[in-house]
N, C-alpha and C positions, 0 to 999 in steps of 0.2 A: 608689431603685434603678433606676427607669425612666429617670431622667436619665442615669445612668451607661451604661445599655444604648444609649441614643441617641448618647451621645458615642462609645462604642466603635464603633458602626456608622459614624459619621462618620469616625472615625480610620481604619477599615479601607478605606472608600471613598477617602479621601485618599491612602492608601498605594498603592492600585491605580493611581491616576492618576499618582503619582510614578514608578512603575515603567515605565509606558507612555511617559512623557516623557523618561526617561533614554536615552542612546545605547546601542546594542547593545554587548555585550562580545564581543570576537572569539573568545575561547575557548568561550563558550556557543554562538555562532553555528556554529562548526566542529563542535560536538557535536550540533547539530540542535535546540537548545533553542528556537530561534525559528522552527522549521518550522511553517508554517501548516496543512499537510495533516493533521498529527496522526497520521501513520502510524508504526508501530514499525519498528525496524531490520530485523526479520525479514520485514517486508512490502515492503521496498524492491525486492527482486529479482523480484517478481511483475509480469507484464505486465497492463496495464489497457487497456480500450477507450477510445479518445479521445472517443467520443460519449457513452456511458453511464457510463463510469468503473468498470464491473464488471470483476472479475478474468477473465482469459482462461485457459481450461483448455488446458494445453500437451499433456497426455496424454489419450488417449481410451481408455476401457475397451473391450476387445474380447472378444466371446464366441467360442465354438467355431466358429460359422459364419463369422465375420469372419476368423478365423485360417485356415480352410480356403480361403476365397476369396483371401486374401493369398498362400497357397502356390501356388494354381492360377495366379494372375497372374504370380508369379515364374517358374514353370515355362514358361508361355507366352512370357514375355519372353526367357528363355534360349534357347528353341527358335527364336524369330524372329531373335534376334541371331546364331545359328549359320548362318543361311542365307546 
């Protein structure tokens, strides 16, 4: 039984090598099967840093003080633009 296990392992290794040596299938390539990044389709639209590769947060959580400051800036801007 040990000999069979060794043969099975060899067969599996051989099959992996054969798949790597075969040319790409166009349909699989278009579906992203050969994508080396390994990202899922839902992750494609997220922006990432070119340096670290981390996701970039596009929205910033604002508390009450941030909202108040934003309103004051908007009022000041409108006042200065009226002059």
